[in-house]
C-alpha positions in Angstrom: 13.3 -11.4 2.9 10.0 -12.7 2.8 7.6 -10.5 2.3 3.8 -10.8 2.0 1.7 -9.4 -1.1 -1.7 -9.5 -0.9 -4.6 -9.3 -3.9 -7.5 -7.1 -2.9 -10.3 -8.7 -5.7 -12.9 -7.0 -3.2 -11.7 -3.7 -2.1 -11.5 -4.1 1.6 -7.8 -3.2 1.6 -7.5 -0.5 -0.7 -11.1 0.6 1.6 -9.5 0.3 4.9 -6.4 2.1 4.0 -8.1 4.8 2.5 -6.0 4.6 -0.7 -9.6 3.7 -2.4 -10.3 6.2 -6.1 -12.1 7.2 -9.0 -11.0 6.8 -12.6 -13.5 7.7 -15.5 -16.1 6.9 -13.2 -15.0 3.7 -11.9 -14.6 3.1 -8.1 -12.5 1.1 -6.6 -9.9 1.6 -8.4 -6.3 1.6 -5.3 -3.9 3.9 -5.9 -0.4 2.5 -6.3 0.7 2.3 -2.2 3.2 1.0 -0.3 2.9 0.2 3.3 5.3 -1.4 5.5 3.4 -3.4 8.2 4.6 -4.4 11.5 3.2 -7.7 14.0 1.2 -8.3 11.2 -1.5 -5.3 11.9 0.4 -2.1 13.0 1.2 0.3 9.6 4.5 1.7 10.5 4.7 3.9 7.7 3.1 3.8 4.0 3.8 5.6 0.7 1.6 7.1 -2.1 3.9 6.1 -5.4 1.2 7.1 -7.8 3.4 5.7 -10.6 6.6 5.5 -8.9 8.7 3.3 -7.0 9.1 3.0 -3.7 12.6 4.5 -2.2 14.0 1.0 -1.6 16.8 2.4 1.0 14.0 4.5 2.6 11.8 1.6 3.3 15.3 -0.5 4.7 16.0 2.2 7.4 11.6 2.9 7.9 12.5 -1.6 8.9 15.4 -1.3 11.3 
């Protein structure tokens, strides 16, 4: 599978996806998240993960 990943040095993605948080007075920290994006533009489903990894079986089911 070819799955693109992004790096968000400027914080635009964490703000755009609504997963920015503040930790110890530092802003611009992203909550660990996974997004299933369809056609390169539509968020089909998302998971806020905290310290957990996504349930890969759930991701596969949603991708079908």
